[in-house]
Structures are given as structure tokens and as C-alpha cells.
Backbone as CSV, one residue per row, in Angstrom:
resi,resn,N_x,N_y,N_z,CA_x,CA_y,CA_z,C_x,C_y,C_z
1,GLN,-101.866,23.642,-5.004,-100.921,23.427,-6.001,-101.155,24.588,-7.020
2,THR,-100.181,25.426,-7.229,-100.242,26.312,-8.282,-99.322,25.977,-9.491
3,CYS,-99.597,26.638,-10.548,-98.706,26.317,-11.779,-97.943,27.494,-12.094
4,ALA,-96.776,27.402,-12.483,-95.900,28.524,-12.756,-96.167,28.951,-14.263
5,LEU,-96.772,28.107,-15.086,-97.080,28.372,-16.414,-98.309,29.442,-16.535
6,PRO,-98.265,30.333,-17.513,-99.251,31.311,-17.606,-100.570,30.717,-18.179
7,ILE,-100.552,29.521,-18.731,-101.671,28.915,-19.369,-102.471,28.041,-18.414
8,CYS,-101.984,27.934,-17.133,-102.711,27.135,-16.198,-103.913,27.819,-15.545
9,LYS,-104.853,26.980,-15.202,-105.982,27.386,-14.364,-106.351,26.314,-13.457
10,THR,-107.011,26.625,-12.371,-107.428,25.533,-11.485,-108.891,25.237,-11.868
11,ALA,-109.215,23.940,-12.080,-110.557,23.610,-12.365,-111.415,23.614,-11.161
12,PRO,-112.756,23.901,-11.246,-113.574,23.814,-10.088,-113.635,22.324,-9.616
13,TYR,-113.272,22.004,-8.508,-113.104,20.594,-8.069,-113.137,20.647,-6.466
14,PHE,-113.816,19.672,-5.870,-113.883,19.741,-4.483,-113.360,18.497,-3.899
15,GLY,-112.372,17.961,-4.420,-111.697,16.766,-3.900,-110.508,17.204,-2.955
16,ALA,-109.762,16.236,-2.474,-108.690,16.559,-1.528,-107.469,17.192,-2.051
17,ILE,-107.313,17.041,-3.350,-106.145,17.614,-3.952,-106.589,18.592,-5.089
18,PRO,-105.936,19.793,-5.101,-106.447,20.694,-6.141,-106.026,20.164,-7.549
19,ILE,-106.801,20.346,-8.536,-106.649,19.865,-9.847,-106.203,21.096,-10.802
20,VAL,-105.025,21.049,-11.218,-104.616,22.082,-12.244,-104.901,21.526,-13.635
21,VAL,-105.482,22.397,-14.488,-105.754,22.128,-15.798,-104.881,22.980,-16.627
22,ASN,-104.072,22.355,-17.447,-103.201,23.162,-18.425,-103.109,22.237,-19.705
23,ASP,-102.233,22.747,-20.584,-102.127,22.037,-21.832,-101.697,20.647,-21.789
24,LYS,-100.864,20.285,-20.704,-100.383,19.001,-20.584,-101.555,18.001,-19.988
25,VAL,-102.300,18.559,-19.160,-103.432,17.721,-18.581,-104.495,17.670,-19.730
26,ASP,-104.765,18.836,-20.355,-105.788,18.822,-21.450,-105.410,17.810,-22.513
27,PHE,-104.139,17.674,-22.886,-103.804,16.714,-23.975,-104.309,15.345,-23.546
28,TRP,-104.128,14.836,-22.267,-104.585,13.572,-21.864,-106.106,13.488,-21.791
29,VAL,-106.667,14.518,-21.380,-108.179,14.565,-21.359,-108.731,14.284,-22.842
30,GLN,-108.178,15.012,-23.733,-108.506,14.797,-25.133,-108.262,13.455,-25.628
31,TYR,-107.068,13.014,-25.263,-106.660,11.547,-25.775,-107.604,10.559,-25.205
32,TYR,-107.941,10.676,-23.911,-108.909,9.695,-23.303,-110.357,9.914,-23.743
33,LYS,-110.556,10.943,-24.410,-111.920,11.259,-24.893,-111.997,10.809,-26.421
34,SER,-110.862,10.538,-26.965,-110.878,10.155,-28.435,-110.191,8.869,-28.722
35,SER,-108.847,8.861,-28.970,-108.138,7.692,-29.351,-108.044,6.612,-28.149
36,GLY,-107.995,7.118,-27.065,-107.791,6.302,-25.813,-109.167,6.013,-25.073
37,ARG,-110.250,6.396,-25.743,-111.629,6.246,-25.087,-111.921,4.824,-24.758
38,ARG,-111.696,3.927,-25.661,-112.074,2.461,-25.433,-111.366,1.934,-24.287
39,GLN,-110.025,2.253,-24.162,-109.192,1.728,-23.144,-109.601,2.385,-21.843
40,PHE,-109.785,3.700,-21.916,-110.223,4.454,-20.573,-111.551,3.851,-20.114
41,MET,-112.491,3.640,-20.908,-113.866,3.110,-20.551,-113.734,1.787,-19.960
42,SER,-112.793,0.861,-20.559,-112.598,-0.488,-19.915,-112.046,-0.356,-18.518
43,TRP,-111.059,0.556,-18.355,-110.439,0.800,-17.018,-111.431,1.247,-15.977
44,LEU,-112.413,2.183,-16.470,-113.479,2.623,-15.499,-114.358,1.431,-15.210
45,VAL,-114.751,0.658,-16.130,-115.549,-0.473,-15.763,-114.915,-1.511,-14.841
46,ARG,-113.673,-1.771,-15.097,-112.855,-2.633,-14.239,-112.644,-2.113,-12.890
47,GLY,-112.511,-0.710,-12.849,-112.343,-0.096,-11.611,-113.488,-0.058,-10.648
48,GLU,-114.628,-0.182,-11.277,-115.807,-0.245,-10.424,-115.819,-1.369,-9.443
49,ALA,-115.291,-2.396,-9.825,-115.241,-3.620,-9.034,-114.358,-3.424,-7.776
50,THR,-113.375,-2.546,-7.850,-112.432,-2.403,-6.816,-112.615,-1.058,-6.001
51,LYS,-113.394,-0.186,-6.563,-113.490,1.213,-5.930,-113.957,1.126,-4.432
52,LYS,-114.949,0.315,-4.145,-115.429,0.223,-2.739,-114.376,-0.376,-1.809
53,MET,-113.406,-1.069,-2.309,-112.455,-1.598,-1.407,-111.238,-0.616,-1.349
54,VAL,-110.816,-0.050,-2.488,-109.662,0.883,-2.440,-109.856,2.074,-1.781
55,GLN,-110.911,2.826,-2.068,-111.070,4.263,-1.564,-111.156,4.293,-0.060
56,PRO,-111.876,3.442,0.589,-111.829,3.516,2.089,-110.331,3.228,2.645
57,VAL,-109.639,2.343,2.104,-108.279,2.137,2.584,-107.399,3.396,2.363
58,LEU,-107.601,4.121,1.183,-106.823,5.284,0.989,-107.239,6.324,2.018
59,LYS,-108.572,6.432,2.267,-109.125,7.543,3.154,-108.533,7.168,4.609
60,GLU,-108.635,5.934,5.054,-108.183,5.617,6.312,-106.770,5.935,6.578
61,ALA,-105.926,5.737,5.531,-104.501,6.097,5.599,-104.217,7.523,5.548
62,GLY,-105.255,8.328,5.250,-104.984,9.732,5.198,-104.503,10.224,3.843
63,VAL,-104.752,9.406,2.760,-104.387,9.728,1.399,-105.594,10.077,0.572
64,PRO,-105.489,11.089,-0.209,-106.690,11.533,-1.022,-107.311,10.281,-1.812
65,ILE,-108.588,10.114,-1.657,-109.170,9.007,-2.428,-109.053,9.172,-3.894
66,GLU,-108.726,10.252,-4.378,-108.583,10.502,-5.873,-107.406,9.691,-6.359
67,PHE,-106.437,9.144,-5.409,-105.393,8.344,-5.904,-105.831,6.954,-6.353
68,PHE,-107.081,6.647,-6.238,-107.684,5.557,-6.775,-107.315,5.512,-8.395
69,TYR,-107.352,6.772,-8.889,-107.074,6.818,-10.419,-105.670,6.742,-10.741
70,LEU,-104.719,6.774,-9.675,-103.358,6.552,-9.942,-103.140,5.048,-10.272
71,ALA,-103.907,4.193,-9.629,-103.887,2.711,-9.973,-104.390,2.534,-11.329
72,MET,-105.334,3.366,-11.796,-105.900,3.277,-13.163,-104.751,3.409,-14.170
73,ILE,-104.035,4.545,-13.935,-102.901,4.872,-14.853,-101.764,3.776,-14.720
74,GLU,-101.494,3.257,-13.550,-100.464,2.316,-13.308,-100.759,1.080,-14.134
75,SER,-101.977,0.525,-13.952,-102.321,-0.894,-14.307,-103.609,-1.019,-15.045
76,GLY,-104.471,0.024,-15.145,-105.835,-0.208,-15.702,-106.623,-1.102,-14.789
77,PHE,-106.275,-1.063,-13.534,-106.938,-1.884,-12.420,-106.788,-3.355,-12.610
78,SER,-105.570,-3.862,-13.269,-105.456,-5.228,-13.499,-104.436,-5.722,-12.507
79,ASN,-104.773,-6.798,-11.714,-103.929,-7.299,-10.704,-102.765,-8.107,-11.411
80,SER,-102.957,-8.463,-12.534,-101.945,-9.307,-13.312,-101.082,-8.400,-14.258
81,ALA,-101.248,-7.163,-14.191,-100.427,-6.177,-15.013,-98.981,-6.370,-14.598
82,TYR,-98.038,-6.341,-15.695,-96.652,-6.521,-15.488,-95.945,-5.567,-16.362
83,SER,-94.958,-4.795,-15.858,-94.332,-3.851,-16.622,-92.949,-4.346,-17.118
84,ARG,-92.373,-3.640,-18.148,-91.113,-4.114,-18.605,-89.968,-3.863,-17.559
85,ALA,-90.214,-2.993,-16.537,-89.347,-2.754,-15.370,-89.554,-3.964,-14.292
86,ARG,-90.411,-4.788,-14.501,-90.769,-5.865,-13.570,-91.627,-5.494,-12.453
87,ALA,-92.371,-4.329,-12.497,-93.326,-4.067,-11.554,-94.587,-4.861,-11.906
88,THR,-95.403,-5.194,-10.912,-96.522,-5.925,-11.153,-97.755,-5.553,-10.147
89,GLY,-98.883,-5.998,-10.518,-100.092,-5.752,-9.684,-100.816,-4.434,-10.087
90,THR,-101.932,-4.199,-9.345,-102.669,-2.971,-9.620,-101.866,-1.726,-9.386
91,TRP,-101.108,-1.753,-8.336,-100.279,-0.573,-7.929,-98.924,-0.539,-8.554
92,GLN,-98.478,-1.578,-9.367,-97.242,-1.705,-10.037,-96.004,-1.490,-9.218
93,PHE,-96.006,-2.347,-8.077,-94.864,-2.299,-7.224,-93.682,-2.915,-7.700
94,MET,-92.575,-2.336,-7.615,-91.281,-3.025,-7.887,-90.944,-3.915,-6.673
95,LYS,-90.179,-4.976,-6.905,-89.978,-5.922,-5.837,-89.435,-5.324,-4.563
96,GLY,-88.388,-4.550,-4.653,-87.729,-3.869,-3.491,-88.718,-3.029,-2.628
97,THR,-89.465,-2.228,-3.310,-90.477,-1.326,-2.699,-91.582,-2.034,-2.068
98,ALA,-92.038,-3.128,-2.731,-93.115,-3.986,-2.244,-92.593,-4.643,-0.948
99,GLN,-91.413,-5.171,-0.928,-90.907,-5.871,0.322,-90.669,-4.863,1.379
100,LEU,-90.234,-3.613,1.071,-90.055,-2.575,2.065,-91.353,-2.251,2.741
101,TYR,-92.515,-2.308,2.013,-93.806,-1.944,2.612,-94.554,-3.172,2.983
102,GLY,-93.842,-4.367,3.215,-94.521,-5.501,3.901,-95.094,-6.498,2.971
103,LEU,-94.952,-6.426,1.694,-95.616,-7.362,0.818,-94.612,-8.614,0.601
104,LYS,-95.131,-9.816,0.709,-94.399,-11.003,0.547,-94.285,-11.324,-0.890
105,ILE,-93.026,-11.719,-1.271,-92.802,-12.121,-2.719,-91.885,-13.416,-2.533
106,ASN,-92.380,-14.531,-3.065,-91.557,-15.687,-3.044,-92.022,-16.560,-4.219
107,HIS,-91.556,-17.810,-4.223,-91.853,-18.731,-5.285,-93.388,-19.081,-5.281
108,TRP,-94.087,-19.050,-4.173,-95.480,-19.415,-4.085,-96.416,-18.241,-4.073
109,VAL,-96.004,-17.045,-3.707,-96.978,-15.915,-3.495,-96.237,-14.600,-3.981
110,ASP,-97.049,-13.698,-4.531,-96.606,-12.400,-4.842,-97.754,-11.494,-4.454
111,GLU,-97.614,-10.835,-3.198,-98.646,-10.052,-2.667,-98.830,-8.652,-3.406
112,ARG,-97.981,-8.424,-4.390,-98.187,-7.289,-5.193,-99.461,-7.427,-6.046
113,ARG,-99.912,-8.623,-6.220,-101.095,-8.914,-6.966,-102.372,-9.061,-6.037
114,ASP,-102.174,-8.961,-4.678,-103.248,-9.074,-3.771,-103.901,-7.545,-3.808
115,PRO,-105.210,-7.461,-4.109,-105.699,-6.086,-4.229,-105.796,-5.343,-2.899
116,VAL,-106.053,-6.110,-1.828,-106.214,-5.449,-0.447,-104.773,-5.216,0.128
117,LYS,-103.924,-6.097,0.109,-102.609,-5.879,0.710,-101.792,-4.841,-0.082
118,SER,-101.855,-5.009,-1.381,-101.119,-3.958,-2.276,-101.668,-2.593,-1.999
119,THR,-103.040,-2.426,-1.916,-103.557,-1.111,-1.664,-103.179,-0.540,-0.333
120,ILE,-103.142,-1.261,0.697,-102.618,-0.780,2.046,-101.177,-0.367,1.840
121,ALA,-100.371,-1.152,1.182,-98.949,-0.783,1.027,-98.778,0.476,0.105
122,ALA,-99.633,0.655,-0.943,-99.537,1.867,-1.807,-99.926,3.038,-0.968
123,ALA,-100.957,2.900,-0.190,-101.421,4.097,0.608,-100.405,4.558,1.638
124,THR,-99.741,3.527,2.240,-98.685,3.880,3.213,-97.438,4.559,2.418
125,TYR,-97.179,4.006,1.244,-96.122,4.513,0.374,-96.353,5.957,-0.035
126,LEU,-97.616,6.152,-0.490,-98.011,7.513,-0.992,-97.920,8.508,0.240
127,LYS,-98.401,8.008,1.385,-98.347,8.954,2.512,-96.908,9.266,2.910
128,ASP,-96.000,8.276,2.870,-94.602,8.582,3.126,-94.017,9.473,2.143
129,LEU,-94.326,9.306,0.821,-93.833,10.207,-0.175,-94.285,11.699,0.015
130,TYR,-95.588,11.778,0.431,-96.057,13.105,0.796,-95.298,13.749,2.020
131,ALA,-95.108,12.936,3.043,-94.412,13.389,4.213,-92.978,13.831,3.875
132,ASP,-92.372,13.173,2.899,-91.047,13.419,2.520,-90.929,14.646,1.595
133,LEU,-91.894,14.806,0.678,-91.814,15.806,-0.341,-92.801,16.975,-0.118
134,GLY,-93.807,16.853,0.765,-94.638,17.993,1.165,-95.623,18.444,0.056
135,ASP,-95.830,17.595,-0.977,-96.718,18.055,-1.933,-97.282,16.710,-2.694
136,TRP,-98.594,16.669,-2.970,-99.144,15.452,-3.532,-98.702,15.402,-5.008
137,TYR,-98.583,16.367,-5.764,-98.132,16.328,-7.102,-96.680,15.699,-7.124
138,LEU,-95.844,16.089,-6.224,-94.374,15.584,-6.188,-94.561,14.154,-5.662
139,ALA,-95.470,13.821,-4.790,-95.624,12.427,-4.296,-96.092,11.547,-5.533
140,MET,-96.911,11.975,-6.332,-97.415,11.193,-7.463,-96.151,10.961,-8.412
141,ALA,-95.407,12.063,-8.703,-94.246,11.925,-9.554,-93.195,10.985,-9.052
142,ALA,-93.013,11.014,-7.664,-92.125,10.038,-6.992,-92.602,8.639,-7.005
143,TYR,-93.875,8.479,-6.982,-94.443,7.135,-7.098,-94.035,6.511,-8.447
144,ASN,-93.967,7.392,-9.495,-93.513,6.906,-10.852,-92.039,6.769,-10.911
145,ALA,-91.335,7.780,-10.570,-89.899,7.897,-10.839,-89.069,7.281,-9.689
146,GLY,-89.514,7.273,-8.545,-88.873,6.940,-7.350,-88.527,8.118,-6.558
147,PRO,-88.488,8.087,-5.222,-88.257,9.260,-4.407,-86.817,9.811,-4.515
148,GLY,-85.853,8.969,-4.788,-84.448,9.358,-4.947,-84.359,10.328,-6.173
149,LYS,-84.935,9.918,-7.330,-84.883,10.713,-8.526,-85.652,11.978,-8.389
150,LEU,-86.731,11.949,-7.583,-87.570,13.176,-7.441,-86.817,14.160,-6.616
151,ARG,-86.188,13.699,-5.461,-85.384,14.600,-4.633,-84.277,15.210,-5.442
152,LYS,-83.614,14.449,-6.287,-82.527,14.890,-7.156,-82.950,15.926,-8.078
153,ALA,-84.257,15.689,-8.700,-84.728,16.614,-9.690,-85.160,17.961,-9.009
154,THR,-85.681,17.892,-7.772,-86.030,19.111,-7.035,-84.753,19.953,-6.705
155,ARG,-83.630,19.292,-6.336,-82.434,19.957,-6.022,-81.758,20.611,-7.317
156,GLN,-81.746,19.732,-8.356,-81.198,20.259,-9.627,-82.049,21.362,-10.276
157,GLY,-83.195,21.183,-10.170,-84.292,22.170,-10.768,-84.483,23.353,-9.918
158,LYS,-84.005,23.251,-8.728,-84.115,24.359,-7.717,-85.655,24.678,-7.542
159,SER,-86.456,23.752,-7.474,-87.952,23.900,-7.380,-88.508,22.781,-6.673
160,ARG,-89.611,23.074,-5.949,-90.463,22.004,-5.445,-91.895,22.139,-5.904
161,ASP,-91.959,22.709,-7.200,-93.240,22.736,-8.007,-93.180,21.831,-9.133
162,PHE,-94.039,20.940,-9.142,-94.055,19.826,-10.161,-94.023,20.524,-11.572
163,TRP,-94.864,21.531,-11.736,-95.090,22.136,-13.129,-93.798,22.922,-13.465
164,SER,-93.091,23.460,-12.620,-91.758,24.058,-12.919,-90.745,22.943,-13.329
165,LEU,-90.738,21.852,-12.553,-89.839,20.694,-12.925,-90.115,20.115,-14.298
166,VAL,-91.359,20.185,-14.667,-91.819,19.588,-15.995,-91.016,20.354,-17.158
167,GLU,-90.767,21.638,-16.900,-90.087,22.459,-17.783,-88.570,22.270,-17.846
168,THR,-88.053,21.485,-17.010,-86.496,21.286,-16.964,-86.288,19.874,-17.583
169,ARG,-85.042,19.586,-17.737,-84.613,18.347,-18.094,-84.358,17.308,-17.096
170,TYR,-84.675,17.642,-15.861,-84.383,16.751,-14.707,-85.422,15.642,-14.419
171,LEU,-86.562,15.683,-15.074,-87.557,14.673,-14.902,-87.616,13.877,-16.265
172,ALA,-87.764,12.545,-16.200,-87.953,11.757,-17.341,-89.317,12.077,-18.057
173,LYS,-89.367,11.888,-19.336,-90.595,12.174,-20.109,-91.776,11.487,-19.434
174,GLU,-91.605,10.194,-19.137,-92.681,9.376,-18.553,-93.163,10.006,-17.345
175,THR,-92.372,10.529,-16.411,-92.757,11.189,-15.147,-93.436,12.495,-15.489
176,LYS,-92.932,13.283,-16.450,-93.564,14.550,-16.878,-95.019,14.279,-17.360
177,GLN,-95.289,13.210,-17.890,-96.607,12.764,-18.361,-97.559,12.104,-17.423
178,TYR,-96.892,11.540,-16.363,-97.579,10.707,-15.418,-98.534,11.537,-14.649
179,VAL,-98.191,12.576,-13.999,-99.122,13.397,-13.189,-100.219,13.960,-14.079
180,PRO,-99.988,14.512,-15.210,-101.128,14.943,-16.075,-102.010,13.847,-16.462
181,LYS,-101.528,12.622,-16.656,-102.456,11.487,-16.976,-103.287,11.158,-15.781
182,VAL,-102.764,11.218,-14.530,-103.564,10.914,-13.392,-104.636,12.106,-13.156
183,LEU,-104.226,13.273,-13.360,-105.247,14.452,-13.290,-106.283,14.351,-14.386
184,ALA,-105.895,13.948,-15.547,-106.948,13.814,-16.614,-107.940,12.667,-16.198
185,ALA,-107.352,11.631,-15.657,-108.328,10.560,-15.312,-109.266,11.025,-14.196
186,ILE,-108.761,11.786,-13.171,-109.644,12.347,-12.167,-110.744,13.141,-12.760
187,LEU,-110.274,14.090,-13.577,-111.291,14.923,-14.202,-112.287,14.254,-15.048
188,LEU,-111.902,13.285,-15.828,-112.920,12.563,-16.681,-113.811,11.689,-15.883
189,ALA,-113.270,11.091,-14.899,-114.039,10.132,-14.090,-115.147,10.721,-13.194
190,ARG,-114.820,11.915,-12.764,-115.742,12.641,-11.889,-116.970,13.038,-12.661
């Protein structure tokens, strides 16, 4: 992954996805080291309990194990997290996407809150997003915004480079910040 901005550089990193460090990523690194430090540390502690279960599932699915930190940004590793958009669980699945990926949701059970089943569904979903978009950064952005919105943004922005799309009006502010947050979490946690 390269960055179209002149202020970008690639950090020395030996994971499965290249980590770009720029002012947007650095903003979140600094935030998690200062104002957001307490929250970030509690996420790391909570994440240790699930790391040994989540990372092998991601690896087996062919998804970079660094996406463990995507769950951190989604929910702080809380199975009971619930968003204003009605997404829930560690991976913050919306009802329709969860059902599409085989998770049961009814009056008695909501498998979005099941750490194993939701991780399997999330790994499959991320792999599908990557197959569709051809780039892990775009797959992360699509996980946040939805694949339809991401495809539309790449068409309108005439680019398949996440960092170029950040400079357009075609991505929501939340999505523009989402990938940098995940990258900052990976950098700090390593």
C-alpha cells in the first residue's frame, strides 16, 4: 500500500499488511498515547483474553492476523458493545450482514455476541471484501462503511487508493478516520 500524500512513509513492520504512517495515523497514535491512553490500555488488557482464539481463526481464513485490532477499534473487545446503528458484538455486525454470514439472530440468541462464531463470520467477510476490492485498506474501509459505499467512492473518486479517497468528499469522516485508527492500534500494540 502506498500513499499518494508526500508526507507518508512506510513504517518498518513485518506483518501481513504494510503499515503507512502519515499525519492521519500519527494523530491517532498520539491520541492513544495521551487522552485515549486509559481506554486503549483497557482494550489491550481485554483483548489479551481473546487474542489466542481470534488470531488463529483469522490466519486460517487467510486474513492478516493484525485485523485482531480492527475488533479493538470496533468494540474495545466487548461482546456486549452496541452501536447507535444497531451493530453489536466484538465485530459490530449489523443484523443483515450477520445473517448473510451465517450468524443466527432471534428472540433467544444473537450470535453476533458469540466470540468464536462472530470471528469466523468477520474473517470470511474481510476475506470477501478483499477479494472484491483487491486491497486490505479498502477492505477495512468497506468493513466500516459497507462495500456498496466503498465501491461508489472508488468510482466517484476515480481511485482504488484509500489515501487518495481520504482527500475526496466521497468517504464519510468516520470511514476516513477508521483505517488510521486501526493502523495506529497495530503500531502501538506491537
